[in-house]
N, C-alpha and C positions, 0 to 999 in steps of 0.2 A: 504494500500499500504506500502510495506517495505521501510524504510528509507535506503538510499543508497548514495554514494558519486560518484562524476565524477571527475577524475584527468586528465588534459590536460596540455601538454607541448607546449609553444608557442616560437617562434622565429621569429620575424617580421611577425606576423600571424593576424594582427588587423582585417583585413577584414573577415577572415575565423573564427576568435573568435567571431566577433559581429553575423555572421550567426549562429554559434553554440549557443551562449547564447540567441539570439531571439528565436531559435527553443526550447530550454529548457523552455523558459517563455511560449511559445505557447502550448507545449505539456504537460508539467508537472508543469505549473504555480499554479495549485491548491494545490500541494504539493512539492515545489521546493527542490531538493536534495542539499546535501552540494557539493559545486563545488570548487575544488583546482585547481587554475591555477599557474603553474610554469613557470614563464617568463624567458627564458634562453638568457639574455642578448640582448633583441630587441632594436633596434634603432627607431621603430615605436611607436605607441600608444597602444600597446597590454596590458602592465601593467596598464596604466591609465585606460583603458577600463574595465579590470577585477576588479579593485578596485571600480571604479564607479557602476558597475553592483552588487557588494556585494560578489564577489568571495573571498575565502580564498587565498589571494596572496603570493606567494613565488618568490620575485624579485631577480634575480641572476645578477651579473655584466657581466658574460660572458656566451657564449654557452657551456654548459656541456654535451650536446647530450641527446637523447630521453630516453635512459635507465637510466641514472643518475638522470635526470629530474623527471621521473616517480617515482623512489625510494624516492626522496625527497618529492613529492607530497603525497605518500602513508603514509608517516610518520604523516602527519596532518589529516589524515582521522579519523573521529569519529563514523563512522557508520559500521555495520557488514558486508556490501559488498561494493565493489569498482568496478566501471567501468572505465577502461583506455580508453579514448577517444581522438582521433586526433582532433585538432582545425578545420580541414577541413572536419569534419563530420557534417550532419545536421539531426536531429531527425525529422521523418515523422509522427510519432504518439506516444502513450505512451508505445511502445514495449520495450523500454530500461528498463522502470521500471518492466515490466513482466520478462525480461531476469534477472534482479537483483533478483526478487522474486524466480526464479528457482535456481540461483546461491547460495542463502542462503541455499537451501536444498540439495545441491549436492556438493560433493568434487571433482570439476572439473573446468577447464577453460572454459567458455562459449562465442561462438562468434555468432553474428548475420549474416544474409546475408547482403552484402554491395552492394549498387547499385551505377554505375557511373552517372555522371551528366545527361546523356541522358536516364536513367532509366534502362539501361541494367545490367545484373548481373555481378558483378565484380569477377574475379578469385582470391578470398581472402582466400580459404581454400584448404589445399594440402594434399596428402598422405605423409606418413613418408618417409624421403630421404634415399637412401642407400638400397634399397630392389631389389632383382633380377628382379622382374616384371616390374621395372621402365623403363626397357630398351624398353619395348613393345610400349608404346606410344612415346618413342623417335625415333623409327624406322618407325612406321606406322603413317601416317597423321591422326589427331584426328577425321576429318569428316568420315574416313573409318571405324573407330571403331563402334561396336554395341552400342546401347543406354546403356545397362547395363554396358559394359566395359568403356564407356566414363564417366559414373557416378562414376565409381571406380577410374579412373584416374584423373577425374576433379570434386571432390565431391561438389564443390562450385555449381554445376548445379543441385544438388539434391533437391526434395521437401520434404524429410524426415529428421528427426533428425537423424545426423550422426556423429559417432566417426571420427575425422580426425588426420592426423598426426601433423599438425600445421596450425595455422591461422594468418593471418597478425593482428598486434597489433593496428590498426585504431580504433577498438573497442573489448575490451575482458573484461568480467566480471567474478568476482570470489569472494569468501569470503575473507575479508580483511586479516584475520589472516592467510589463506592459501597462499596469495600472499606474505606477510611477510616472511613466512617460506621458501618459494621458492626463496627468494632474493629481489624482484623477478628477477631484470636484473643484468647483469655484468656491474658495473658502469664505468669499463675501456674501454668498447666497446663503441666508439662514434657514430657508424653508420653502418647500414646494418646488417640484420638478427638477430636483438635482439629478435624478435618475434619467429622465429624458435628456437632460443636458449633457450628461456623461455619455449616453448611447449615441446621441447625434454627433457629438465631437469625435467619438471612436469612429464613427461610419465616414466622417470627412477624412479621417486618417487611414481609411481602408480596413478598419477593423470591424467585423460584423458582430451583431448581438444575436446569439442562437439559443432557442428555446429547446430543452430536452425534457419532453413531458413524461419520460419514463422515470425520471427522478422527481419525487414529491416530498415536499415539506408542508408542515401545517403552519399557517400564518394567522395566529390567533387573533390579533388585533386589526386585521386588514379592513373588515367591513366596519366594525365599531369605530374606527378612527375616522373614516370617511363620514360616517353619520354625525360625529362630534363637530366637523368642520362646516358648520352650517350658518355662523354669524356673517352678517354683512362684511365685516371686516376680513374674515377668512376667505370669503368668496372673491372680495376685491383683489386680496393679495395673490390668490390662485390664478385669477384671470390675468393680472398684470405679469406675473412671474411665467406664465405659460407663453405670453406674447414675447416676452424678453428672450426666452430660449428659442422659440421658433424663428424670431427675427434674424438669428445668425445663419439661418439657411437662406435667407433673401427675402426681399419685399414680396415677391409673388407667392413664395410659400406661406408667408405670414398672411396674405390676403385670403389665400385658399383655405388656410386653417381657421382664420376668423369666420369665413363664411360656413365651413362645416360645423364649427361649434355653434354658431348662431342658429343654424337650421336644426341642429340636434335638440338644443334647448327649446326652441319654439315648438317643434313638432311633439316633443315629450310633453311640455307643458299643456298643449292643446289636447293631446290624447288622455292625459290624466284628468283634464277638467271634463272632457266629454264622459269619461267613465266614472265621474264623481269621486276621484281618488286623489284629490289635491291638484298639484301643479305649480303651488307657490314657490317651492324650492327650485324647480326648473326655470321659472320666471325670474327668481332672484339671480340665477346663474346668468341668464340672459342680459338682465341689468348691469350686473358686473362687468360682463365683457364689453358691453357698450360704454360704460364709464371708463374702462381701461383704454378703449380706442380713442375716446375723446381726450383723455389725458396724455396720450402719446402724441396725438395730432397737435395738441397745444404746445408740447415741447418742441 
């Protein structure tokens, strides 16, 4: 088995971290990987737990954000492969070690399949933003698409190894030297779309992001985190941050992504209202996007 490192960034994550470390012991205990825990100003026992377990601890006095925390963690890695793993991820078997083995042999970012707490597949891998055909699933309800088209627009559903536009960084594995060469993250970006930015920057450098659905991990906090980010401030930050990331692909890509996002929010809001199932959240997303566009235009 290849030696690899797990880098995780914690902020008041004691319970999640305990579950992650327990799963590492359970599934990889026969050859425990290097584990680097970057504790970003936690007020709970995250740092103490990491130290007691035997992790390589980087204890920070304040919350520096996910990207900056990962960058600091990767500096401590002494193995050829690094897996960036959220503390709210749980290993289900030795699949992460297999993903690391594949990463050593490939110049790519590798993503596993992520499962929700109930075992359903999480929408963790996506097509590249800012493409003309992204308007199709924005205007047509996903259940009405053919299975082939649905797998194209929702690659996280596939059972085949697939190149994707970007994948969420709840778990990404790559060669350590490759991650360092890519940055990997913009340390000035505190929150939202760090993973998209990394995958798009990698693609510009000729490094693909590849989904391996035969490797599965449980991402306990995936859906609950998204539900929590519903305030007007959160939505405004998400919209502005996505536009900032996609803008690096060019003005045409940004305009196409804006159109696809606006169509998606408007269509979903209308459908939910017709079905009497709400629609206020999607309308708020559309409002946040329009505000972000107006703010960018004024600048």
